[in-house]
RODO-2510 file (C-alpha; in nm, 4 decimals, decimal comma):
residues 466
     n   res          X          Y          Z
     1     x     0,8025     1,7916     6,5245
     2     x     1,1734     1,8254     6,4233
     3     x     1,3607     2,1665     6,3418
     4     x     1,6616     2,1569     6,1644
     5     x     1,9173     2,4438     6,1757
     6     x     1,8960     2,5876     5,8138
     7     x     1,7982     2,9217     5,9593
     8     x     1,6889     3,0787     6,3160
     9     x     1,3214     3,1244     6,2782
    10     x     1,2696     2,9004     6,5774
    11     x     1,5644     3,0696     6,7717
    12     x     1,5492     3,3611     6,9753
    13     x     1,9320     3,4150     7,0741
    14     x     2,2296     3,2575     6,8984
    15     x     2,5556     3,3024     7,1022
    16     x     2,8934     3,2187     6,9416
    17     x     2,8132     2,9425     6,7126
    18     x     2,8660     2,9124     6,3409
    19     x     2,6488     2,7681     6,1118
    20     x     2,8211     2,4839     5,9298
    21     x     2,6979     2,3245     5,5954
    22     x     2,7730     1,9700     5,4945
    23     x     2,7900     1,7591     5,2031
    24     x     2,7488     1,3786     5,1553
    25     x     3,0558     1,1288     5,1951
    26     x     3,0617     0,9729     4,8251
    27     x     3,0507     0,5948     4,7707
    28     x     3,2228     0,5714     4,4339
    29     x     3,2620     0,1976     4,4780
    30     x     2,8486     0,1547     4,4359
    31     x     2,8367     0,4093     4,1593
    32     x     2,5995     0,2515     3,8595
    33     x     2,6993     0,3454     3,4871
    34     x     2,5427     0,1759     3,2081
    35     x     2,7843     0,0483     2,9226
    36     x     2,7071     0,3045     2,6486
    37     x     2,7999     0,6465     2,5484
    38     x     2,5275     0,8071     2,7541
    39     x     2,5529     0,6076     3,1062
    40     x     2,3149     0,6876     3,3490
    41     x     2,1367     0,9816     3,4977
    42     x     1,7934     1,1067     3,6060
    43     x     1,7515     0,8656     3,9234
    44     x     1,4360     0,8857     4,1422
    45     x     1,4465     0,5959     4,4140
    46     x     1,1197     0,4247     4,5819
    47     x     1,0423     0,1274     4,8081
    48     x     1,0231    -0,2024     4,6252
    49     x     0,6866    -0,3878     4,7191
    50     x     0,8503    -0,6990     4,8563
    51     x     1,1571    -0,4739     5,0471
    52     x     1,4363    -0,2922     4,9297
    53     x     1,4393    -0,0417     4,6823
    54     x     1,4016     0,0002     4,3000
    55     x     1,5822     0,2629     4,1263
    56     x     1,4640     0,4369     3,8019
    57     x     1,6767     0,6258     3,5685
    58     x     1,7715     0,7043     3,1818
    59     x     2,0268     0,5688     2,9503
    60     x     2,0161     0,4453     2,5942
    61     x     1,7876     0,1571     2,5017
    62     x     1,9756    -0,1422     2,4018
    63     x     1,8918    -0,1103     2,0416
    64     x     2,0185     0,2313     2,0716
    65     x     2,3856     0,3939     2,0191
    66     x     2,3372     0,7756     1,9967
    67     x     2,2869     0,9549     2,2751
    68     x     2,0939     1,2199     2,0751
    69     x     1,8147     0,9607     2,0336
    70     x     1,5260     0,9498     2,2632
    71     x     1,6482     0,7909     2,6177
    72     x     1,5282     0,4743     2,7717
    73     x     1,3695     0,4433     3,0943
    74     x     1,5523     0,1708     3,3092
    75     x     1,5515     0,0093     3,6779
    76     x     1,7894    -0,1213     3,9041
    77     x     1,6899    -0,3054     4,2474
    78     x     1,8696    -0,2803     4,5943
    79     x     1,8447    -0,4207     4,9349
    80     x     2,0163    -0,1044     5,1263
    81     x     1,9824     0,1587     4,8543
    82     x     2,3779     0,1445     4,7841
    83     x     2,4409    -0,1755     4,5839
    84     x     2,2240    -0,1903     4,2664
    85     x     2,1468    -0,4804     4,0365
    86     x     2,0280    -0,3555     3,6890
    87     x     1,6905    -0,5030     3,6197
    88     x     1,5739    -0,5979     3,2555
    89     x     1,2883    -0,7380     3,0726
    90     x     1,3685    -1,0961     3,2102
    91     x     1,3849    -0,9666     3,5807
    92     x     1,0158    -0,8325     3,5653
    93     x     1,1220    -0,4154     3,4781
    94     x     0,8825    -0,3120     3,2098
    95     x     1,0165    -0,2814     2,8443
    96     x     1,2038     0,0613     2,8102
    97     x     1,0091     0,3474     2,7158
    98     x     1,1101     0,6415     2,5153
    99     x     1,0335     0,9969     2,7077
   100     x     1,1106     1,2780     2,5892
   101     x     1,2761     1,4185     2,8909
   102     x     1,1922     1,4382     3,2946
   103     x     1,0666     1,1037     3,4629
   104     x     1,0326     1,0824     3,8367
   105     x     0,8896     0,7914     4,0542
   106     x     0,7067     0,8935     4,3635
   107     x     0,5634     0,6466     4,5830
   108     x     0,2486     0,7477     4,7394
   109     x     0,0906     0,4913     5,0344
   110     x    -0,1751     0,7407     5,1084
   111     x    -0,3473     0,6522     4,7718
   112     x    -0,6249     0,4625     4,8573
   113     x    -0,5982     0,3028     4,4908
   114     x    -0,3759     0,0385     4,5133
   115     x    -0,3303     0,0914     4,1607
   116     x    -0,2148     0,4266     4,1656
   117     x     0,0431     0,3772     4,4940
   118     x     0,3355     0,4274     4,2181
   119     x     0,3068     0,7545     4,0402
   120     x     0,5390     0,8829     3,7761
   121     x     0,5783     1,2072     3,5704
   122     x     0,6929     1,1629     3,2161
   123     x     0,7279     1,4171     2,9268
   124     x     0,5915     1,2534     2,6040
   125     x     0,5147     1,3612     2,2574
   126     x     0,1542     1,3779     2,2086
   127     x     0,1528     1,1509     1,9294
   128     x     0,2992     0,8751     2,1461
   129     x    -0,0457     0,8115     2,3181
   130     x    -0,2077     0,7873     1,9473
   131     x     0,0322     0,5025     1,8852
   132     x     0,3022     0,6515     1,6853
   133     x     0,6532     0,6382     1,8592
   134     x     0,9215     0,9045     1,7974
   135     x     1,1683     0,8498     1,5247
   136     x     1,5186     0,8301     1,6294
   137     x     1,6890     1,1516     1,6691
   138     x     1,3610     1,3216     1,5788
   139     x     1,3783     1,6816     1,7185
   140     x     1,1765     1,8207     1,9958
   141     x     0,8575     1,9850     1,9078
   142     x     0,7533     2,1558     2,2249
   143     x     0,3979     2,2032     2,0915
   144     x     0,3294     1,8432     2,0617
   145     x     0,5083     1,7723     2,4224
   146     x     0,3512     1,7265     2,7557
   147     x     0,3693     1,6507     3,0987
   148     x     0,1670     1,3230     3,1943
   149     x     0,1429     1,1139     3,5032
   150     x     0,1327     0,7301     3,4776
   151     x     0,0389     0,4991     3,7617
   152     x     0,1720     0,1491     3,8831
   153     x     0,0433    -0,1039     4,1722
   154     x     0,3894    -0,2470     4,1850
   155     x     0,6417     0,0016     4,0486
   156     x     0,6935    -0,2592     3,7418
   157     x     0,3643    -0,2364     3,5278
   158     x     0,2526     0,1304     3,4374
   159     x    -0,0170     0,2745     3,2524
   160     x    -0,0386     0,6643     3,1240
   161     x    -0,3491     0,8176     3,2220
   162     x    -0,4121     1,0777     2,9061
   163     x    -0,6584     1,2894     3,1265
   164     x    -0,3810     1,3638     3,3822
   165     x    -0,1813     1,6149     3,2094
   166     x     0,0112     1,8318     3,4570
   167     x     0,2112     2,0603     3,2243
   168     x     0,1642     2,1414     2,8352
   169     x     0,4795     2,1958     2,6346
   170     x     0,8365     2,0766     2,7001
   171     x     1,0010     2,0945     3,0355
   172     x     1,3431     1,9873     2,9811
   173     x     1,4379     1,8556     3,3626
   174     x     1,3844     1,6154     3,6205
   175     x     1,0166     1,6903     3,7677
   176     x     0,9231     1,5336     4,0805
   177     x     0,5762     1,4806     4,2264
   178     x     0,4816     1,4499     4,5939
   179     x     0,1896     1,4751     4,7909
   180     x     0,1951     1,7871     5,0550
   181     x    -0,0256     1,7458     5,3564
   182     x     0,0070     2,1302     5,4319
   183     x    -0,2028     2,2228     5,1051
   184     x    -0,3693     1,8751     5,0489
   185     x    -0,2031     1,9137     4,6935
   186     x    -0,0104     1,7502     4,4784
   187     x     0,2757     1,9273     4,3196
   188     x     0,5533     1,8993     4,0666
   189     x     0,8572     2,1316     3,9669
   190     x     0,8895     2,2221     3,6225
   191     x     1,0390     2,4739     3,3707
   192     x     0,7774     2,7188     3,2312
   193     x     0,9115     2,6058     2,8831
   194     x     1,2216     2,5109     2,6723
   195     x     1,5101     2,7088     2,7649
   196     x     1,3229     2,8848     3,0600
   197     x     1,5584     2,7939     3,3426
   198     x     1,4056     2,9028     3,6420
   199     x     1,1977     2,6770     3,8763
   200     x     0,8168     2,6782     3,8548
   201     x     0,5975     2,4509     4,0154
   202     x     0,2289     2,3316     3,9478
   203     x    -0,0331     2,1994     4,1879
   204     x    -0,3404     1,9735     4,1793
   205     x    -0,5955     1,8222     4,4012
   206     x    -0,7348     1,5578     4,2040
   207     x    -0,4432     1,5003     3,9503
   208     x    -0,6515     1,6033     3,6832
   209     x    -0,6833     1,9747     3,6888
   210     x    -0,3595     2,1461     3,7423
   211     x    -0,2922     2,5135     3,7973
   212     x    -0,0493     2,7203     3,5489
   213     x     0,3242     2,7061     3,6616
   214     x     0,4112     2,9435     3,9138
   215     x     0,7655     3,0561     3,9862
   216     x     0,9138     2,9695     4,2921
   217     x     1,2916     3,0702     4,2563
   218     x     1,4592     3,2749     4,0180
   219     x     1,8145     3,3718     4,0150
   220     x     1,8929     3,6438     4,2395
   221     x     2,1502     3,9528     4,2395
   222     x     2,3980     3,8270     4,4422
   223     x     2,4248     3,5226     4,1819
   224     x     2,7081     3,5457     3,9338
   225     x     2,5985     3,6511     3,5729
   226     x     2,5059     3,3682     3,3654
   227     x     2,3619     3,1856     3,6682
   228     x     2,0567     3,0071     3,5662
   229     x     1,8642     2,7226     3,7559
   230     x     1,8535     2,3758     3,5747
   231     x     1,5766     2,2193     3,7864
   232     x     1,5019     2,1107     4,1557
   233     x     1,4039     1,7688     4,2690
   234     x     1,2001     1,8039     4,5779
   235     x     1,1196     1,6130     4,8593
   236     x     0,9477     1,5584     5,1806
   237     x     1,1754     1,5233     5,4805
   238     x     1,0160     1,4935     5,8299
   239     x     0,8281     1,7987     5,8810
   240     x     0,9836     1,9907     5,6037
   241     x     1,0784     2,0048     5,2224
   242     x     1,4000     1,9807     5,0770
   243     x     1,5132     2,1062     4,7281
   244     x     1,8250     1,9790     4,5277
   245     x     1,8504     2,3281     4,3282
   246     x     2,0804     2,2251     4,0263
   247     x     2,2706     2,5383     3,9772
   248     x     2,3709     2,5741     3,5810
   249     x     2,6596     2,8417     3,5310
   250     x     2,7085     2,9494     3,1929
   251     x     2,8861     3,2336     3,0134
   252     x     2,8204     3,5342     2,8386
   253     x     3,0573     3,3691     2,5393
   254     x     2,8261     3,0869     2,4883
   255     x     2,6349     3,1890     2,1590
   256     x     2,3634     2,9368     2,1681
   257     x     2,0316     3,0578     2,2222
   258     x     1,9451     2,8252     2,5268
   259     x     2,3260     2,8767     2,6762
   260     x     2,4205     2,5278     2,6284
   261     x     2,7747     2,5487     2,7564
   262     x     2,8534     2,5184     3,1249
   263     x     2,8825     2,3036     3,4351
   264     x     2,5985     2,2069     3,6757
   265     x     2,6430     2,1592     4,0784
   266     x     2,3588     2,1567     4,3376
   267     x     2,2647     2,3671     4,6277
   268     x     2,0380     2,2996     4,8978
   269     x     1,6944     2,4761     4,9564
   270     x     1,4263     2,4060     5,1906
   271     x     1,0684     2,5289     5,2507
   272     x     0,8300     2,4824     5,5509
   273     x     0,4964     2,4827     5,3905
   274     x     0,6363     2,3190     5,0253
   275     x     0,5121     2,6296     4,8324
   276     x     0,7701     2,9123     4,9271
   277     x     1,1521     2,8138     4,9186
   278     x     1,4636     2,9624     5,0690
   279     x     1,7971     2,8994     4,9156
   280     x     2,1228     2,7895     5,1191
   281     x     2,3656     2,9700     4,8823
   282     x     2,5849     2,7189     4,9723
   283     x     2,7297     2,4385     4,7915
   284     x     2,5749     2,0930     4,8622
   285     x     2,6996     1,8861     4,5512
   286     x     3,0191     2,0603     4,4284
   287     x     3,2172     1,9662     4,1295
   288     x     3,4572     1,6622     4,1828
   289     x     3,8067     1,6429     4,0544
   290     x     3,8331     1,6904     3,6939
   291     x     3,8621     1,3542     3,4896
   292     x     3,6399     1,1684     3,7850
   293     x     3,2605     1,1396     3,7992
   294     x     3,1312     1,4398     3,9043
   295     x     3,4126     1,6595     3,7520
   296     x     3,2212     1,8163     3,4922
   297     x     2,8784     1,8664     3,6565
   298     x     2,6965     1,7434     3,9650
   299     x     2,3107     1,7298     3,9587
   300     x     2,1521     1,6675     4,2751
   301     x     1,8653     1,3998     4,1588
   302     x     1,7465     1,1448     4,4318
   303     x     1,6931     1,1196     4,8171
   304     x     1,6281     0,8199     5,0379
   305     x     1,5758     0,7745     5,3902
   306     x     1,6635     0,4152     5,4805
   307     x     1,5982     0,4693     5,8788
   308     x     1,8879     0,4265     6,0972
   309     x     2,1636     0,7077     6,1412
   310     x     2,2591     0,7836     5,7775
   311     x     2,0420     0,9190     5,4669
   312     x     2,1353     0,8553     5,1117
   313     x     2,1700     1,1328     4,8247
   314     x     2,2289     1,0268     4,4769
   315     x     2,3870     1,2558     4,2146
   316     x     2,4006     1,2354     3,8284
   317     x     2,7909     1,2656     3,8229
   318     x     2,9119     1,3657     3,4614
   319     x     3,2407     1,3396     3,3535
   320     x     3,2046     1,6136     3,0968
   321     x     3,0215     1,9535     3,1366
   322     x     2,6787     2,0449     2,9963
   323     x     2,6283     1,9272     2,6219
   324     x     2,9927     1,8542     2,5768
   325     x     2,8837     1,5025     2,4815
   326     x     2,8028     1,6401     2,1317
   327     x     3,1784     1,6754     2,0546
   328     x     3,3074     1,3985     2,2755
   329     x     3,5761     1,1067     2,1793
   330     x     3,3490     0,7903     2,0988
   331     x     3,5916     0,5950     2,2649
   332     x     3,5419     0,8013     2,5830
   333     x     3,4329     0,6378     2,9079
   334     x     3,0154     0,6753     2,9524
   335     x     2,9294     1,0545     3,0205
   336     x     2,7403     1,0075     3,3365
   337     x     2,7000     0,7693     3,6397
   338     x     2,4592     0,7533     3,9388
   339     x     2,7229     0,8213     4,2408
   340     x     2,5386     0,7419     4,5842
   341     x     2,6426     0,9221     4,9177
   342     x     2,5974     0,8941     5,2758
   343     x     2,4936     1,2062     5,5237
   344     x     2,4305     1,2108     5,8638
   345     x     2,0779     1,2184     5,9674
   346     x     1,9801     1,5738     5,9824
   347     x     2,3217     1,6399     5,9134
   348     x     2,2630     1,9177     5,6324
   349     x     2,3580     2,2192     5,8499
   350     x     2,4623     2,2224     6,2026
   351     x     2,5082     2,4957     6,4611
   352     x     2,8840     2,4605     6,5926
   353     x     3,1109     2,6418     6,8117
   354     x     3,4291     2,7527     6,6932
   355     x     3,5779     2,8890     7,0116
   356     x     3,4827     2,8645     7,3481
   357     x     3,1281     2,7621     7,4357
   358     x     2,8199     2,8518     7,2600
   359     x     2,4510     2,8667     7,3448
   360     x     2,1126     2,8667     7,1329
   361     x     1,7954     2,9510     7,2881
   362     x     1,4217     2,9217     7,1327
   363     x     1,1523     3,1221     7,1407
   364     x     0,8917     3,0589     7,4083
   365     x     0,6967     2,7214     7,2701
   366     x     0,3758     2,5725     7,3951
   367     x     0,5116     2,2063     7,4515
   368     x     0,2472     1,9548     7,4296
   369     x     0,1972     1,7626     7,7902
   370     x     0,3574     1,4758     7,6717
   371     x     0,6153     1,6077     7,4520
   372     x     0,9540     1,4506     7,4633
   373     x     1,2716     1,6673     7,3814
   374     x     1,5650     1,4955     7,1567
   375     x     1,8352     1,6468     7,0119
   376     x     2,0910     1,5245     6,7302
   377     x     2,4295     1,6727     6,8313
   378     x     2,8039     1,5587     6,8174
   379     x     3,0172     1,6407     7,1046
   380     x     3,3235     1,3900     7,0956
   381     x     3,5304     1,6260     7,3211
   382     x     3,3564     1,8632     7,4807
   383     x     2,9952     1,8429     7,6113
   384     x     2,6110     1,9642     7,5743
   385     x     2,3718     2,0555     7,8261
   386     x     2,0400     2,1669     7,8340
   387     x     1,8240     2,3941     8,0316
   388     x     1,4432     2,5100     8,0339
   389     x     1,3913     2,8722     8,0850
   390     x     1,0290     3,0729     8,1085
   391     x     0,9408     3,3440     7,8977
   392     x     1,1759     3,6190     8,0637
   393     x     1,4769     3,3614     8,0451
   394     x     1,4133     3,2563     8,4256
   395     x     1,5696     2,8856     8,4579
   396     x     1,2931     2,6364     8,5916
   397     x     1,4023     2,4631     8,9063
   398     x     1,5137     2,0892     8,8542
   399     x     1,5888     2,1754     8,4437
   400     x     1,9093     2,4009     8,4686
   401     x     2,2131     2,3755     8,3003
   402     x     2,3786     2,2559     8,6492
   403     x     2,1105     1,9991     8,7170
   404     x     2,1684     1,8582     8,3468
   405     x     2,3748     1,5346     8,2772
   406     x     2,6521     1,6214     8,0262
   407     x     2,6127     1,4867     7,6642
   408     x     2,9023     1,3576     7,5605
   409     x     2,9589     1,1726     7,2293
   410     x     2,7492     1,1337     6,8724
   411     x     2,4061     1,0799     6,8860
   412     x     2,1264     1,1402     6,6031
   413     x     1,8485     1,1340     6,8795
   414     x     1,9549     1,1632     7,2836
   415     x     1,7267     1,2784     7,5491
   416     x     1,8445     1,5109     7,8115
   417     x     1,8537     1,4250     8,1605
   418     x     1,8406     1,6175     8,4677
   419     x     1,8861     1,4583     8,8434
   420     x     1,5691     1,4651     8,9315
   421     x     1,3639     1,4889     8,6143
   422     x     1,3717     1,2839     8,3559
   423     x     1,0222     1,4115     8,1408
   424     x     0,8943     1,7818     8,0947
   425     x     0,6054     1,7146     8,3114
   426     x     0,7130     1,9292     8,5766
   427     x     0,8458     2,2402     8,3648
   428     x     0,5099     2,2460     8,2049
   429     x     0,2717     2,2737     8,5196
   430     x     0,5518     2,5553     8,6185
   431     x     0,5468     2,7480     8,2908
   432     x     0,2924     2,7208     8,0097
   433     x     0,5836     2,8812     7,7718
   434     x     0,9311     2,7259     7,7801
   435     x     1,2501     2,8387     7,6050
   436     x     1,4690     2,5336     7,5384
   437     x     1,8306     2,6213     7,5844
   438     x     2,1564     2,4565     7,4442
   439     x     2,4503     2,5284     7,5713
   440     x     2,7225     2,3382     7,3353
   441     x     3,1390     2,3623     7,3972
   442     x     3,3171     2,1540     7,1333
   443     x     3,0013     2,0528     6,9612
   444     x     2,7388     2,1139     6,6963
   445     x     2,3857     2,0650     6,6985
   446     x     2,1978     1,9549     6,4087
   447     x     1,8442     1,9618     6,4948
   448     x     1,5941     1,9587     6,7898
   449     x     1,2795     1,7510     6,8067
   450     x     0,9557     1,7849     7,0492
   451     x     0,5614     1,7901     7,0415
   452     x     0,3633     2,1038     7,0045
   453     x     0,0473     1,9280     6,9282
   454     x     0,0929     2,1084     6,5762
   455     x     0,3481     2,2078     6,3107
   456     x     0,4275     2,5996     6,3800
   457     x     0,6122     2,5885     6,0715
   458     x     0,2870     2,6089     5,8421
   459     x     0,0470     2,8103     6,1054
   460     x    -0,1710     2,9987     5,8796
   461     x    -0,0657     2,8444     5,5712
   462     x    -0,3161     2,5395     5,5428
   463     x    -0,5172     2,7671     5,3040
   464     x    -0,2015     2,8623     5,0992
   465     x    -0,2549     2,6158     4,8272
   466     x    -0,6577     2,6367     4,7830
***
């Protein structure tokens, strides 16, 4: 299991270390923008069957010109997750569809049915399934909308399953689906209704019977007035769950019923079991410079772990603030682009020294006999040493700071070595419970990885979804 430094849940002592939050490095040269008034947004990424990746996103179908018309669900393909080539019907992509809202693709390799390996959420007018397509510019009728699941064997050919309705009504936000191994359920993040800008979750064991929306995140007293939650794409990352909480800052001066004017930024949220979520209260995707993509709003939308030392984050980067497309200059550039960024593996947040050495010590851990210890650390000028101690902080002979080879450099996974010990076997023989202590000097710790024969994050939570 891997423990990231979002909080001190695993740590018994933290001395002279500061929690430092990090942001992606944006790759503007690889932004994807459709050449129309809308641009591109609503990104989700899934592996392609033959290698590489598919990007699914919203734009305007080629026969449409008005951003207020029903949007089309389009595709692009990439070998590395950065350089995208648009796909059209001539490239094997499905014909553009007209979902009312939402829409997100999830690749599920654990499904025994190959025809359902690709799953997608989509918000449709119920009349669409009866054969009547929505008319251009037709207003949303929440009572006639519902969230359906559709399936594909290859990410290209899709079939809507009318029985699999995860939400009834209109949920006007990005709705991401994932399989939760803790609860044994599938789950989707939704809004409880049009204009109800908070984060709700629905769950199902069979994809057919779904729970009622359950509130998981609500603006808190520390939030400024007018702050709403636009949506929260969710992702599985190692033993944890990540959420891109889209923060919508509105104003009391907005006369609209749903507070339509304001800027959207993104804050990182996290969960140990996928049901109970915590906020970092720190900007993960803040606004960029005015006049650039991301200067009006930054919607965190998609996440990809391609392996290696870097992760990929995708933002719906808008030039203008929310809903300002209605009064925009027709000659203005496209409203939104899908902007990729790179982030160090596990590099969402770290514990860093600021003035002199620091130290972090875990609670006593029942490590597995075959456990290996791995650190994600950056120490370009200082150094890092590791010590194992017993329950009362007595150093284990052979595993002390003095006997540990100093770690210098930048490593996403480095195993500490002691002069006479390269494994944890002898330490386990001396004490059934061990504390891991890390001493840092001009360094930053991003994660600890070890094996406990189980996941202590979710002890007692296996029944939480039942």
